[in-house]
Structures are given as structure tokens and as C-alpha cells.
C-alpha positions, 0 to 999 in steps of 0.5 A, spaced: 940 658 802 944 656 808 949 660 812 957 663 809 961 657 812 955 652 812 956 646 807 949 642 807 951 636 806 946 637 799 951 641 796 956 635 795 952 630 793 954 626 788 950 624 783 946 628 777 941 631 781 938 639 781 937 641 789 930 645 790 929 650 797 935 648 800 935 641 800 928 641 801 927 638 794 930 633 789 929 631 782 934 629 777 938 633 772 936 632 766 928 634 767 927 638 760 922 633 758 917 633 766 918 642 764 915 641 756 910 635 760 907 639 766 907 647 762 903 643 756 898 640 761 898 646 764 897 649 757 891 643 754 888 644 762 887 651 762 884 652 755 878 646 756 876 650 763 876 656 758 873 654 751 869 648 754 867 649 761 863 656 761 859 652 757 857 646 759 856 649 766 851 653 763 847 646 761 849 641 766 851 645 773 858 646 777 858 639 778 863 639 772 868 645 772 868 644 780 870 636 780 874 638 774 878 642 779 879 637 784 881 633 779 886 637 776 889 640 783 889 632 784 894 631 777 899 636 779 899 635 787 901 628 785 907 629 779 910 634 784 910 630 790 913 625 784 918 629 781 920 632 788 920 628 792 928 623 794 926 618 791 929 614 796 937 615 795 942 612 797 949 615 800 955 613 798 961 611 802 965 616 806 971 616 804 973 612 810 970 607 808 972 607 801 980 607 804 978 601 808 975 597 802 981 598 798 986 596 803 980 589 804 980 589 797 988 588 796 990 583 802 985 579 798 989 575 795 985 570 790 979 571 786 975 567 790 976 571 796 976 579 791 968 576 789 966 575 795 968 582 797 963 584 791 957 579 794 953 577 800 947 572 801 942 576 806 936 572 809 929 576 808 925 573 810 928 565 810 929 566 803 937 568 801 937 575 797 943 576 792 945 584 795 951 587 790 957 592 791 956 597 787 962 600 784 961 607 783 957 609 791 963 604 794 957 601 797 952 595 798 946 596 795 941 593 799 935 589 797 932 591 791 936 596 790 938 599 783 944 603 780 940 609 776 945 610 770 941 616 768 941 620 776 948 617 777 945 614 784 944 608 787 936 608 788 932 604 795 925 600 791 929 602 785 923 601 779 925 605 773 927 612 772 922 615 770 923 621 764 917 625 765 917 627 771 924 627 771 926 623 778 927 617 779 920 612 781 923 609 787 921 607 796 920 614 797 915 617 791 912 609 787 905 611 790 905 619 790 907 615 781 901 611 781 897 615 784 899 621 778 898 616 772 891 614 775 889 621 776 891 623 769 887 618 767 881 619 769 881 626 769 883 625 761 877 620 761 873 625 764 874 631 759 874 626 753 866 625 756 865 633 757 868 635 750 864 630 747 856 632 750 859 639 749 860 638 742 854 633 742 849 639 746 852 645 740 850 641 735 842 640 739 842 647 738 844 648 731 839 642 729 844 636 728 849 640 723 855 637 724 859 642 719 856 647 723 858 646 728 864 643 727 866 649 724 863 654 731 866 650 736 873 648 734 877 648 739 874 644 744 874 638 738 882 639 737 882 639 745 879 631 745 887 629 741 891 630 748 886 628 751 886 621 748 893 621 747 895 622 755 889 616 756 892 611 751 898 613 753 897 613 762 892 607 761 898 603 758 902 605 764 897 603 769 896 597 765 903 594 766 904 596 773 897 594 776 899 586 776 907 588 778 903 591 784 899 586 785 904 581 785 909 585 789 915 586 786 918 592 782 918 593 774 926 593 774 925 585 778 921 585 772 925 586 768 931 583 771 926 577 772 929 576 780 923 572 781 921 568 775 925 562 779 925 564 785 920 565 792 918 572 792 921 574 799 918 581 799 911 578 797 906 581 804 901 574 802 897 576 797 894 581 792 891 586 797 897 586 802 901 587 796 897 593 795 896 596 801 904 595 802 906 599 796 901 605 796 898 606 804 906 603 807 909 609 811 913 613 807 920 611 808 925 616 811 930 620 806 938 617 808 940 623 805 939 628 810 940 633 806 941 639 809 945 636 815 951 640 815 957 637 813 962 635 818 970 632 817 971 626 818 974 622 822 982 620 820 983 614 822 981 608 818 978 602 822 979 595 819 976 590 820 981 584 819 976 578 821 972 579 815 977 576 811 978 571 816 971 569 815 972 569 807 977 564 807 973 559 811 967 560 808 973 559 802 975 553 805 968 550 807 965 553 799 972 547 796 970 541 802 964 542 799 967 539 792 
């Protein structure tokens, strides 16, 4: 914990987040569903190891338990990384920046000037991309960013808020989320095969007596239900996300139909390049500086008076076009 008299930036964070280990890990405050999911995952896997794997190890060998342990570790590690990694939270404006914006807004007399204060066009790969002003965070959101109403933050490359991991999915944790659902699908599928094989081998020992085999080994058969449910659920999620990854767009952009009728400037050029960009590109640096010390803000407010002149020039040019 920080020493007395030293305030860290994560302690004054204004979003609806929880921080752990002195700001090193972050998640949403609404993480009860994540805790339930994580506990259920541990319970089901432990029961699988206790009631199913010993018999298969004797009949088949060590391959099955070793492979399942590897898959389970991959599921847990990617889930925790997705749940406790900063998804790309963008810091809110400082008090001085807010005061500067309010002063400029007061000087904007016409509705056109006020509208231009809230929207800008930036050039990305030869395409004009609209960026909007967030009235909550008091910042111009970078392209592809959006404000999450649950976490109350603007998130870079916002994809969606996932209640199962208790965190937003954005630029910094999307790969962990995608790998998590992929490993869950593989683990569930392999577990279903193991349970079916277990029941088949038990039936073979009892000369094909189905009811006797079921009564003697009810728990492995019951375990197939949560594995089947998780396999169907995450497979549907993979089915939804994979085409978007190959196109180079986020779930939020697909929901808003952002690039249905205009060119996507973030398209890497091919499906393989988009996949590589989403899963293999370097992880962006966090904007938060969570463990940085809070310093007194500069009391002097700088107002960019030239900005109004530029706005008026744009308005005049726009009016002259008509």
C-alpha cells in the first residue's frame, strides 16, 4: 500500500472500477457474475478431475490428465488476464482542461460554433473519421473509442462490456478475451469426449448395461451438462467475434453499423493481417499511470483563443459552399 501522505492516481480514479495490488490490477465494480463464473469453473473442473480422470488415466494413460491440466491453466490464465487488465481506459480531463473548455464554450456564441466544439474530423489512412466529445470525461474520444455506461470510462477500441469477466473488452485485453473463449471451447469439447469415453468404458466392463453404468457413475454423466452449456455458449461467441476480427472491426462498430457504407480505415488489408493485428500486435501502453503520484495541478488556465478563429473560419467556409 502507498505510504501515508502519498496519494496514487488509482485512488482518485473517477470511474466505476475496483483496483487491486496497489493499482496493478483493475476490474469493474460489477464483478459478481465474474466471481460466480470463476467459482463454477473451479468447481466443475475439480469434480471432473476427481470423478472422471482417475479412471481414464488407468484405462488410457497420462495423456488425458496432462492435456486437461494444460488446457485448464490456459483457461484460468487468459480469464484472469482479461478480467484484471486495463482494457484501455482513457483518463478524464483535468480540472484545468475542463475550465479551459468551459471558457471556450462560453465564447462560442452560435449553435454552429458549439457543435464544432463537440465534433472533429481526423484523417486516418486517407479517410475522414469523426471523433466526438465525451460530456462525462470532458475529452475528445480517440477514434474507435466509446464510453462504457457500466464502468463509466471511455475505453480505447471499445468492443463491449463482458459481465462474465467483469470488465470491458478493449484495445489492451481483447486478445486475452478471445483466447479465453477459444480455450474454454476446446476444454469443454475435450471434456465432453472424455466423459463419453468414460461412460463407454464403464458400460464395456458391465457388458453394455446402460442403467447399471449410469447408477454406478452418475456424477461424470451429470458433469456433461455444464461442459455442454459452456461449449455451446462460447462457440456462439466465437462465431460472432471471429468474422468481425477478420474484417478488422469491433463488436460495437458492428452494432452501430459504423463501416457498413463507408471504407474502414483500420482494415489491415486482408483477413490474415487483421487477425494478426488483433491477436499478435504489441499490447498498447496503459494511459492511466495507475500507480503514479497525484501532483498539485497548475492553477493557471491556458485558453487557446486561436481555436475560435479556426472555428469561425470553418463555419464561414461551410456557409459559402451553400
